[in-house]
Residue, then its C-alpha position, 0 to 999 in steps of 0.5 A: x357618741x362618747x361624753x369624754x370626748x366632748x362629742x354630743x350624746x342624746x340627753x334631755x327631754x327626749x330621754x328623760x321620764x319627767x312628768x313636769x318641768x321647772x325651769x329657774x329663770x335666774x335673771x328674770x326671778x322667775x320659776x316656769x312650770x310646765x308638763x314635760x309632754x308639752x315640750x316634747x311635742x314643740x320640739x317634735x313640731x319642727x318649728x322651733x330652731x335648734x342651737x348650740x351652747x359652747x364653753x371655751x369654743x367647745x360645743x357642750x349642748x344641742x337644744x332648742x329655744x322655745x319662747x315662754x308664751x308658746x308653751x301651752x299651760x305654762x305656769x309663771x311665778x315670781x320667785x321671792x326675793x328672800x329665796x333668791x338671796x338664801x340660795x345666793x346665785x353667782x355667775x361664777x357658780x359651775x353648772x352643778x352648783x347652778x343646778x343645786x341652786x335651782x333644785x333649792x328654789x323648787x324645793x322651797x316652792x313645795x315645801x310652802x305649797x306653792x308649787x302647782x302639782x296636778x293631781x288624780x281625784x277619786x270621789x268617795x261614794x261609800x257612804x261609811x267612808x263619808x261618814x268617817x270623814x272621807x269624801x275625796x281621795x287625791x293621789x299624786x305622783x310627780x317626776x320633776x326635772x329642774x333646770x337652771x336657765x340663766x338668761x331665760x323667760x322674762x320677755x321684755x326684761x333686760x338681759x333676758x331671752x323670753x324663751x326657756x332652752x330645751x336640751x336634747x343632746x350634751x357633751x361633758x368636755x370637763x368630765x364633771x359627770 
């Protein structure tokens, strides 16, 4: 299908190569972090309903609504008010701007050492290396997909869905690519 025509094209969790998903849920003021492969498995399970998003009567994306409580290993972090004020989200921001601001929030978490990376560790058994002061080596490789999920998350909070939206196809009717 053709993006310029507004038709849906496969684009989302099935095609991306990320290791980690970070969903910035603005209204709930929460950052959810989970492994991409966990969500791929949930989407493939067939247990969750497919939904479509529209803008001005045009379908702009297809995805799945997944309750945050259903995501294995999900990590939940309150976004400090100071970071939210610095980023200054507004509902009037276009999709690209919201995405950039969500990335700024994740970047702030990384810079402050709050982002929950997983890493491979190697115990050093070489005596000389241990004498030199190295007992463990850590290898970190993380490809992060950041999503702004405005009303997502926040189960039980007013105006929040309690879910994350996992996109599998999208259109670009406004030619913003």
